[in-house]
C-alpha positions as CSV (number, residue, x, y, z in Angstrom):
1,M,-26.4,-7.4,21.0
2,P,-24.2,-7.5,24.1
3,C,-20.8,-8.9,23.8
4,A,-18.8,-11.1,26.2
5,Y,-15.1,-10.9,26.3
6,V,-12.5,-13.5,27.1
7,S,-9.6,-12.4,29.3
8,A,-6.5,-14.6,29.5
9,T,-3.2,-14.4,31.2
10,V,-0.8,-16.8,29.6
11,K,2.8,-17.8,30.1
12,L,5.0,-18.4,27.1
13,V,6.5,-21.9,27.1
14,F,8.4,-23.4,24.1
15,Q,9.9,-26.8,23.9
16,S,11.5,-26.1,20.6
17,L,12.2,-23.3,18.1
18,F,8.8,-23.8,16.4
19,V,6.2,-21.1,16.6
20,S,3.7,-21.5,19.4
21,T,0.1,-21.5,18.1
22,V,-3.0,-20.6,20.1
23,I,-6.4,-21.4,18.5
24,L,-9.0,-18.8,19.3
25,V,-12.4,-18.9,17.7
26,A,-14.9,-16.0,17.9
27,E,-18.4,-16.5,16.6
28,M,-20.4,-13.6,15.2
29,I,-24.1,-12.9,15.0
30,T,-25.6,-15.3,12.4
31,S,-27.7,-13.8,9.6
32,V,-30.8,-15.4,8.1
33,S,-28.7,-16.8,5.3
34,G,-26.7,-18.9,7.7
35,Q,-23.6,-16.8,7.2
36,T,-22.3,-14.0,9.3
37,R,-22.9,-10.3,9.7
38,P,-20.6,-8.3,11.9
39,S,-21.9,-7.3,15.3
40,Y,-20.2,-3.9,15.8
41,H,-19.5,-2.7,12.3
42,I,-22.0,-0.6,10.3
43,T,-23.4,-2.7,7.5
44,P,-26.1,-2.0,4.9
45,E,-29.4,-3.7,5.4
46,T,-29.2,-4.9,1.8
47,K,-26.9,-4.4,-1.3
48,W,-23.7,-2.4,-1.5
49,M,-21.9,0.0,0.8
50,N,-18.7,1.9,0.5
51,D,-17.4,5.4,1.5
52,P,-18.5,6.8,4.9
53,Q,-19.1,10.6,5.0
54,R,-18.0,12.9,7.9
55,V,-20.2,12.6,11.0
56,L,-22.1,15.5,12.5
57,F,-23.3,15.8,16.1
58,L,-26.8,17.4,16.3
59,S,-29.2,17.6,19.2
60,G,-27.6,14.7,21.1
61,K,-27.2,12.3,18.2
62,W,-24.4,11.4,15.8
63,H,-25.4,11.5,12.2
64,L,-23.4,9.4,9.7
65,Y,-24.0,9.0,6.0
66,Y,-22.5,6.4,3.7
67,L,-22.5,5.6,0.0
68,W,-25.2,3.0,-0.8
69,N,-26.1,1.3,-4.1
70,S,-29.6,0.0,-3.8
71,D,-29.4,-1.4,-7.4
72,W,-26.1,-3.2,-6.9
73,D,-25.7,-6.4,-8.9
74,K,-22.7,-8.7,-8.4
75,S,-22.7,-9.5,-12.1
76,N,-22.2,-5.9,-12.9
77,P,-20.8,-4.3,-9.7
78,G,-19.8,-1.0,-11.3
79,A,-23.3,0.0,-12.4
80,G,-26.3,1.4,-10.4
81,G,-24.8,4.5,-8.8
82,T,-24.7,5.5,-5.1
83,E,-26.6,7.8,-2.9
84,W,-26.3,8.9,0.7
85,Y,-27.8,6.6,3.3
86,H,-28.3,8.0,6.8
87,V,-27.8,6.3,10.2
88,T,-27.9,7.9,13.7
89,S,-26.5,6.9,17.1
90,T,-26.2,8.3,20.6
91,N,-23.0,6.4,21.4
92,M,-21.3,5.7,18.0
93,V,-21.7,2.0,18.7
94,Q,-25.3,1.1,18.1
95,W,-26.7,2.8,15.0
96,T,-30.3,3.2,13.8
97,R,-31.1,3.2,10.0
98,Q,-32.9,6.4,8.9
99,G,-33.1,5.6,5.2
100,V,-31.8,7.5,2.1
101,A,-31.1,11.2,2.8
102,I,-29.9,12.3,-0.7
103,E,-31.3,10.3,-3.6
104,K,-29.4,9.5,-6.8
105,Y,-30.2,10.5,-10.3
106,Q,-32.7,13.2,-9.4
107,P,-33.2,16.2,-11.8
108,N,-31.8,19.5,-10.7
109,P,-34.7,21.7,-9.7
110,S,-33.8,24.7,-11.9
111,S,-32.5,23.0,-15.1
112,G,-34.1,19.6,-14.9
113,L,-30.7,18.1,-15.7
114,I,-29.6,14.9,-14.0
115,L,-26.0,15.6,-12.9
116,G,-25.3,12.0,-11.9
117,D,-25.4,9.8,-8.8
118,I,-24.5,10.9,-5.3
119,E,-20.9,10.3,-4.4
120,S,-18.5,11.3,-1.6
121,G,-18.3,14.8,-0.1
122,S,-18.9,16.3,3.3
123,S,-21.6,18.1,5.3
124,V,-21.3,21.1,7.7
125,V,-23.5,23.0,10.0
126,D,-23.8,26.5,8.8
127,K,-24.1,28.2,12.2
128,A,-23.9,31.8,10.9
129,N,-26.2,31.2,7.9
130,T,-23.5,32.2,5.4
131,S,-25.4,30.2,2.7
132,G,-28.8,31.8,3.3
133,F,-30.5,28.5,3.9
134,G,-31.2,29.3,7.6
135,Q,-29.2,29.3,10.8
136,N,-27.8,25.9,11.6
137,A,-28.8,24.5,8.2
138,V,-26.9,21.3,7.3
139,V,-25.2,21.9,4.0
140,A,-23.6,19.0,2.0
141,V,-21.2,19.6,-0.9
142,L,-20.6,16.4,-2.8
143,T,-19.5,14.9,-6.1
144,Q,-21.9,14.0,-8.8
145,M,-20.7,12.3,-12.0
146,A,-22.4,11.9,-15.3
147,D,-20.7,10.7,-18.5
148,G,-17.4,10.7,-16.7
149,I,-17.6,14.4,-15.7
150,Q,-17.1,14.9,-12.0
151,Q,-18.7,18.1,-10.5
152,Q,-19.6,19.3,-7.0
153,S,-23.2,19.9,-6.1
154,L,-24.8,21.4,-3.0
155,F,-27.7,20.0,-1.0
156,Y,-29.2,21.6,2.1
157,S,-31.3,20.4,5.1
158,T,-33.4,22.4,7.5
159,D,-34.5,19.4,9.6
160,M,-31.1,18.4,11.1
161,G,-29.9,16.3,8.2
162,Y,-32.8,13.9,7.7
163,T,-33.9,15.2,4.3
164,F,-32.1,17.4,1.8
165,T,-33.0,19.7,-1.0
166,A,-30.9,20.2,-4.1
167,F,-29.6,23.8,-4.7
168,G,-31.0,25.3,-7.9
169,G,-27.6,26.6,-8.9
170,N,-25.9,23.2,-9.0
171,P,-23.1,22.4,-9.8
172,V,-21.5,24.9,-7.4
173,M,-18.1,23.7,-8.6
174,P,-18.2,22.7,-12.2
175,N,-15.4,20.5,-13.6
176,P,-12.5,22.7,-14.7
177,D,-11.9,20.8,-17.9
178,P,-15.1,18.9,-18.9
179,D,-13.7,17.9,-22.4
180,N,-10.8,16.0,-20.8
181,K,-12.8,14.9,-17.7
182,P,-10.0,15.1,-15.1
183,A,-10.5,13.7,-11.6
184,F,-12.3,16.3,-9.5
185,R,-13.9,14.7,-6.5
186,D,-14.5,14.2,-2.7
187,P,-14.8,17.8,-1.4
188,K,-14.0,18.1,2.3
189,I,-15.3,21.3,3.7
190,I,-14.1,23.1,6.9
191,W,-14.7,26.6,8.3
192,D,-11.3,28.5,8.7
193,E,-11.9,30.6,11.8
194,N,-8.8,32.8,11.3
195,A,-9.4,33.5,7.6
196,G,-13.2,33.8,8.0
197,H,-14.2,31.7,5.1
198,W,-15.0,28.1,4.0
199,V,-12.2,25.9,2.7
200,A,-12.7,22.9,0.4
201,A,-10.0,20.3,-0.3
202,L,-10.7,18.3,-3.5
203,A,-8.9,15.2,-4.8
204,E,-7.7,16.0,-8.3
205,G,-5.8,12.9,-9.5
206,S,-2.3,13.0,-8.1
207,Y,-2.7,16.3,-6.2
208,I,-5.2,18.1,-3.8
209,G,-6.8,21.4,-4.9
210,F,-7.8,23.9,-2.3
211,Y,-10.7,26.3,-2.8
212,T,-12.4,29.0,-0.6
213,S,-15.9,30.3,-0.4
214,P,-17.8,32.9,1.6
215,D,-21.2,31.2,1.3
216,L,-20.7,27.5,0.3
217,K,-22.1,28.3,-3.1
218,T,-19.4,30.3,-4.9
219,W,-15.9,28.9,-4.9
220,T,-12.4,30.2,-5.8
221,F,-9.4,28.1,-6.5
222,I,-6.4,29.1,-4.4
223,S,-3.6,26.5,-4.3
224,T,-2.6,22.8,-4.7
225,F,-0.7,20.3,-2.6
226,S,1.2,17.8,-4.8
227,P,3.1,14.8,-3.3
228,V,4.4,14.0,-6.8
229,A,6.2,17.4,-6.9
230,S,8.2,16.2,-3.9
231,G,8.9,12.8,-5.5
232,I,6.2,10.9,-3.7
233,D,3.9,8.9,-6.1
234,L,0.8,7.7,-4.3
235,G,-1.3,7.1,-7.4
236,I,-4.8,8.5,-7.6
237,L,-5.7,10.4,-4.5
238,E,-9.1,10.4,-2.8
239,C,-11.0,11.6,0.2
240,P,-8.8,14.4,1.6
241,D,-9.2,15.7,5.2
242,L,-7.8,18.8,6.8
243,Y,-7.9,19.5,10.6
244,Q,-5.9,20.6,13.6
245,L,-4.6,18.5,16.6
246,D,-2.3,19.2,19.6
247,L,0.8,17.2,19.8
248,D,0.8,15.3,23.2
249,G,-2.2,17.4,24.3
250,D,-0.1,20.7,24.3
251,P,-1.9,23.6,22.7
252,E,1.5,25.2,22.1
253,T,2.3,22.4,19.6
254,R,-0.9,22.5,17.6
255,V,-0.4,21.6,14.0
256,W,-2.5,21.2,10.8
257,I,-2.8,17.7,9.5
258,L,-3.7,16.7,5.9
259,T,-4.9,13.1,5.4
260,L,-5.6,11.4,2.1
261,S,-6.7,8.0,0.8
262,A,-3.8,6.8,-1.3
263,N,-2.3,3.9,-3.2
264,G,0.9,2.5,-1.6
265,Y,2.0,-0.1,-4.1
266,L,5.1,1.8,-5.0
267,H,6.0,1.9,-1.3
268,G,5.4,-1.8,-0.3
269,K,1.8,-1.1,0.9
270,T,-1.7,-1.4,-0.3
271,T,-4.3,1.3,-0.4
272,G,-4.8,3.1,2.8
273,T,-4.7,6.5,4.7
274,V,-1.6,8.7,4.6
275,Y,-1.0,12.0,6.4
276,W,1.3,14.9,6.7
277,F,1.5,17.5,9.4
278,G,2.4,21.1,8.6
279,T,1.0,24.6,8.4
280,W,-2.1,26.2,6.9
281,N,-2.2,29.9,6.3
282,G,-5.7,30.2,5.0
283,T,-4.7,29.5,1.4
284,T,-1.8,27.0,1.3
285,F,-0.9,23.8,3.2
286,R,2.9,23.3,3.6
287,A,4.0,19.9,4.9
288,T,6.9,19.7,7.4
289,A,8.3,16.6,5.5
290,S,7.8,15.4,1.9
291,S,7.2,11.8,2.8
292,P,3.8,11.0,4.5
293,Q,3.2,8.6,7.4
294,W,0.6,5.8,7.2
295,L,-2.2,5.6,9.7
296,D,-2.3,1.8,9.2
297,E,0.2,-0.6,7.8
298,G,-2.4,-3.0,6.3
299,P,-5.4,-2.8,4.1
300,D,-9.1,-2.2,4.8
301,F,-9.1,1.3,6.2
302,Y,-9.9,3.5,3.2
303,A,-11.9,6.6,2.4
304,T,-11.3,7.6,6.0
305,V,-13.3,10.5,7.5
306,S,-12.7,12.2,10.8
307,W,-14.7,14.6,13.0
308,E,-14.3,16.7,16.1
309,N,-14.5,15.4,19.6
310,P,-16.8,18.0,21.1
311,D,-15.3,17.4,24.6
312,N,-11.7,17.8,23.5
313,R,-11.7,19.6,20.2
314,F,-7.9,19.7,19.5
315,G,-6.9,16.8,21.8
316,S,-8.4,14.0,19.7
317,R,-10.8,13.3,16.9
318,Y,-13.0,10.4,15.9
319,A,-12.5,8.5,12.6
320,I,-14.1,5.7,10.6
321,G,-13.1,4.1,7.3
322,W,-14.5,1.8,4.6
323,M,-13.4,-1.6,5.6
324,N,-12.5,-2.9,2.2
325,N,-10.0,-2.7,-0.7
326,W,-10.7,-2.0,-4.4
327,E,-8.3,-4.9,-5.3
328,Y,-11.0,-7.4,-4.3
329,A,-14.1,-5.5,-3.2
330,N,-16.1,-6.5,-6.2
331,G,-15.1,-10.1,-5.9
332,L,-15.8,-10.9,-2.3
333,P,-18.4,-13.5,-1.5
334,Y,-22.0,-12.1,-1.5
335,Y,-24.3,-13.6,1.1
336,G,-27.0,-12.3,3.4
337,D,-28.0,-9.8,0.6
338,F,-25.4,-7.2,1.7
339,E,-21.9,-6.3,0.7
340,G,-19.5,-4.1,2.6
341,Q,-19.0,-2.7,6.1
342,Q,-17.4,0.3,7.9
343,S,-14.6,0.0,10.4
344,L,-15.0,0.4,14.1
345,V,-15.1,4.1,15.2
346,R,-11.6,5.1,16.4
347,E,-10.3,7.9,18.6
348,I,-7.3,9.5,16.9
349,K,-4.6,11.4,18.8
350,Y,-1.4,13.0,17.8
351,Q,1.4,11.8,20.1
352,T,5.1,11.3,20.2
353,V,6.0,7.6,19.9
354,K,9.7,6.7,20.3
355,G,10.6,10.3,19.5
356,I,8.5,10.6,16.4
357,P,5.2,12.5,16.3
358,R,2.5,10.4,14.7
359,L,-1.2,9.7,14.7
360,I,-2.3,6.8,16.9
361,S,-5.8,5.3,17.1
362,L,-7.8,3.0,19.3
363,P,-11.4,1.8,19.2
364,I,-13.6,4.2,21.2
365,S,-14.2,3.3,24.8
366,E,-18.0,3.3,24.3
367,Y,-17.8,-0.3,22.8
368,E,-17.1,-1.6,26.3
369,S,-20.5,-0.3,27.4
370,V,-22.2,-3.2,25.6
371,F,-19.8,-5.9,26.7
372,G,-21.3,-8.8,28.7
373,S,-19.7,-10.7,31.6
374,P,-16.2,-11.9,31.0
375,V,-15.1,-15.6,30.7
376,R,-11.5,-15.8,32.1
377,V,-8.7,-18.2,31.6
378,N,-5.6,-17.7,33.8
379,G,-2.2,-19.3,34.0
380,T,-2.2,-21.1,30.7
381,E,1.1,-22.3,29.4
382,I,1.4,-22.0,25.6
383,T,3.4,-24.7,23.9
384,T,3.5,-25.9,20.3
385,D,0.4,-28.0,20.9
386,P,-2.6,-25.8,20.0
387,A,-4.9,-27.6,22.5
388,T,-2.9,-26.1,25.4
389,A,-4.3,-22.6,24.9
390,S,-7.7,-23.0,23.3
391,L,-10.7,-21.0,24.5
392,P,-12.7,-22.6,27.2
393,T,-15.6,-24.8,26.1
394,G,-19.2,-23.9,26.5
395,L,-19.1,-20.5,25.0
396,R,-22.4,-19.3,23.6
397,G,-22.8,-17.8,20.2
398,G,-22.2,-14.2,19.7
399,A,-19.2,-11.8,19.3
400,Y,-16.2,-11.9,21.6
401,V,-13.4,-9.5,22.4
402,I,-10.2,-11.5,23.3
403,R,-7.9,-9.8,25.8
404,A,-4.6,-11.6,26.4
405,T,-1.6,-10.8,28.5
406,V,1.4,-12.8,27.3
407,S,4.7,-13.0,29.1
408,K,8.0,-14.6,28.2
409,G,10.3,-16.0,30.8
410,D,14.1,-16.1,30.6
411,S,14.1,-19.8,30.1
412,D,11.5,-19.8,27.3
413,D,13.1,-20.5,23.9
414,G,10.6,-19.0,21.4
415,N,10.0,-15.5,20.3
416,L,6.7,-15.6,18.4
417,V,3.2,-16.2,19.7
418,Y,0.2,-16.5,17.4
419,F,-3.5,-16.0,18.0
420,R,-5.3,-17.7,15.2
421,I,-8.8,-16.4,14.8
422,K,-11.7,-18.3,13.1
423,S,-9.6,-21.2,12.1
424,D,-11.5,-24.0,10.4
425,G,-8.6,-25.9,8.9
426,T,-8.7,-24.0,5.6
427,S,-8.7,-20.3,6.5
428,N,-7.9,-18.0,9.4
429,T,-6.7,-14.6,10.4
430,T,-3.7,-14.5,12.6
431,I,-2.6,-11.8,15.1
432,G,0.8,-12.3,16.7
433,Y,3.6,-10.8,18.8
434,D,7.3,-10.9,18.1
435,F,9.2,-10.6,21.3
436,A,12.6,-10.3,19.5
437,N,11.5,-7.2,17.6
438,T,8.8,-5.9,20.0
439,E,6.4,-6.0,17.1
440,L,2.7,-6.8,16.8
441,F,1.7,-8.2,13.5
442,L,-1.4,-9.2,11.5
443,L,-1.2,-12.1,9.0
444,R,-4.0,-12.3,6.4
445,N,-2.4,-14.5,3.8
446,S,-4.8,-17.4,4.7
447,D,-7.9,-15.3,5.1
448,G,-9.9,-17.6,2.8
449,F,-10.7,-15.3,0.1
450,A,-9.5,-11.7,-0.2
451,S,-5.7,-12.3,-0.7
452,D,-6.3,-15.6,-2.6
453,S,-8.5,-13.8,-5.1
454,L,-5.8,-11.3,-6.1
455,A,-4.0,-11.5,-9.4
456,P,-0.3,-12.6,-9.0
457,G,1.2,-9.1,-9.0
458,P,-1.1,-7.6,-6.3
459,K,-0.9,-10.8,-4.3
460,Q,2.9,-10.5,-4.2
461,V,2.5,-7.0,-2.8
462,W,0.0,-8.1,-0.3
463,D,2.3,-10.8,1.0
464,A,5.2,-8.4,1.3
465,R,3.3,-5.7,3.0
466,R,3.6,-6.6,6.6
467,S,6.6,-4.4,7.6
468,I,8.5,-7.5,8.6
469,P,12.3,-7.5,9.2
470,T,14.0,-9.6,6.5
471,N,15.8,-11.7,9.1
472,Q,12.5,-13.1,10.3
473,P,11.0,-16.3,8.9
474,R,7.7,-14.9,7.9
475,T,8.4,-14.3,4.3
476,A,9.8,-16.8,1.8
477,S,13.6,-16.9,1.7
478,G,13.7,-13.7,3.8
479,A,12.4,-11.6,0.8
480,N,11.1,-8.1,1.2
481,G,8.7,-6.2,-1.0
482,D,11.1,-4.5,-3.4
483,A,10.5,-6.9,-6.3
484,A,6.8,-7.1,-5.8
485,C,6.5,-3.3,-6.0
486,D,8.6,-2.7,-9.1
487,H,6.1,-3.1,-11.9
488,Y,7.7,-0.3,-13.9
489,H,10.9,-2.2,-14.5
490,R,9.5,-5.7,-14.2
491,Y,6.3,-5.4,-16.1
492,E,7.3,-8.1,-18.6
493,D,7.7,-10.6,-15.7
494,D,4.2,-9.6,-14.6
495,L,2.8,-10.1,-18.1
496,D,4.4,-13.6,-18.2
497,L,2.7,-14.4,-15.0
498,L,-0.7,-13.4,-16.5
499,V,0.0,-15.8,-19.4
500,K,1.0,-18.6,-16.9
501,Y,-2.3,-18.2,-15.1
502,G,-4.4,-18.2,-18.3
503,A,-5.5,-14.5,-18.3
504,R,-7.2,-13.4,-21.4
505,A,-7.7,-9.8,-20.5
506,Y,-6.0,-7.3,-18.1
507,R,-7.7,-4.2,-16.7
508,F,-5.5,-1.4,-15.4
509,S,-5.9,2.3,-14.6
510,L,-3.8,5.0,-16.0
511,S,-1.8,6.8,-13.3
512,G,-2.2,10.5,-13.6
513,S,1.1,11.1,-11.7
514,R,2.9,8.9,-14.3
515,I,1.5,11.0,-17.2
516,I,1.7,14.4,-15.6
517,S,4.4,14.0,-13.0
518,L,4.2,17.4,-11.5
519,G,0.5,17.0,-10.9
520,G,-0.8,20.4,-12.0
521,R,-3.4,21.1,-14.6
522,N,-1.0,23.0,-16.9
523,D,2.2,21.0,-16.1
524,P,4.0,19.2,-19.0
525,I,3.2,15.7,-20.2
526,N,5.7,13.1,-19.1
527,E,6.7,11.4,-22.3
528,G,8.4,8.6,-20.4
529,G,5.1,7.7,-18.7
530,I,3.3,7.6,-22.1
531,A,6.1,5.4,-23.5
532,F,5.7,3.0,-20.5
533,Y,2.0,2.5,-21.3
534,H,2.8,1.9,-25.0
535,R,5.3,-0.8,-23.9
536,L,2.7,-2.3,-21.5
537,I,-0.1,-2.4,-24.0
538,D,2.2,-3.8,-26.8
539,G,3.4,-6.5,-24.4
540,L,-0.1,-7.5,-23.6
541,L,-1.1,-7.7,-27.2
542,A,2.0,-9.7,-28.1
543,R,1.0,-12.3,-25.5
544,G,-2.6,-12.5,-26.7
545,I,-4.0,-10.6,-23.7
546,K,-6.7,-7.9,-24.3
547,P,-5.9,-4.7,-22.5
548,W,-8.8,-2.9,-20.8
549,V,-7.7,0.6,-19.9
550,T,-9.6,2.3,-17.1
551,L,-9.5,6.1,-17.7
552,Y,-10.5,6.8,-14.1
553,H,-9.9,5.2,-10.7
554,L,-12.9,3.0,-10.4
555,D,-14.7,2.5,-13.7
556,L,-14.9,3.6,-17.3
557,P,-17.0,6.7,-18.0
558,Q,-20.7,5.9,-18.2
559,S,-20.8,6.6,-21.9
560,L,-18.2,3.8,-22.5
561,Q,-19.5,1.2,-20.1
562,Y,-21.9,-0.5,-22.5
563,I,-19.7,-0.3,-25.7
């Protein structure tokens, strides 16, 4: 559906020190249920969607796969299993559903065993036929999990990615320790031109394992990358990605970049995408700095995948992420018979910003190709009266892009301007600009559900996660996120909050990096981490709260789910 946009040039006028508020309402395409379905985000036709898979460009079309649970049930959201659903596009804006490309719970052709559902991985075009499935075969290597054991299986396509066949030798990467069932998931495959072999990066708890292969079927472990070994605890890692980009477009400054989906609660953030830049020598990634940077400051850009820009291979990449957060994904309102969406497609560049090299991202320009005619408002003076800067009347239903140029004169006595979106008196999302700190900010603490649904501890982290200077009046009493993030020392306060709010059970995941701090398979057990979990469980039991311990990131092993 075409989209109109509203363009406004407004002058900032304050008559007091109160914050100026502009009410902006954008309507979306209405679904048959009477609720809303996003206009430009990929959504499932029905049921559940989560992780996107890396996009391929084949014969003039972009091919994207995402995890889809056709059996999803809100009353038991962890059951059902996922498979790869396929969509295609010529412009990465308007997508056509092609149906399921790789089905879940299918018997392996040689053994007849069902290795599990179909989870995240990546696909490549085997141009040189290294795998023997044919020149330009599309080969997908992905995680399957049964009874809590995560293994990597191979599927291949000879019709440009529309249908896939399971390889008879699956799993091509068996779990290294099936008795203990460690995390072993989300393979991201690239072809290393200098080394002349395939490389896989796998998420293995608190570290990334690297593997090489000559043919995509036989894999050899070569090295690890462990943030914890450098003192950086990011919880359970997922969805790695490894690629090259030129800094500021200069081929002489080309670097390797490793990105991960990570947990930022120990760092005043939520889950999101982190990255390091460094070197790759064919076997080992070495980061230039131990601390990562974050692609986004806020939530809802997770399980990120990126792919080459064929017109500018090392100058930029495209990226998309799952627009959700595991803190509340299973509890969001379910309407219109679908749950979940992907982010807008972004163009990613590696640029120097205020002297610091970092990844920057913007929605791709192709979105503008479907915009309708603009509705303009010029010369509006913003005061503390919301009516002075509302959108013009008579707008038709649909999706809107709001473009505003806001200026502040020397005589204006305020520093903050707010654009409040979808305000109905009870909920809203606010985008604003702080002239004093030259800072753009996004406030979601009145979004109507997501933050309100969080338990007290995570909600504190959410509210403190906006990278706001403590001298600004946007947090209570000028507080920062230090206390909210210190569960290790303040766990008893957190347990008392659970009692206060009437909690009868508490579900938490064991942190692999807290138990094995160095992150390696053969590294020693951290007795201090074990002792912490003893204290936490004892504290729960003493307060009459039943502990539910999740052994893995998302759910209990299948064999334990129905006990």
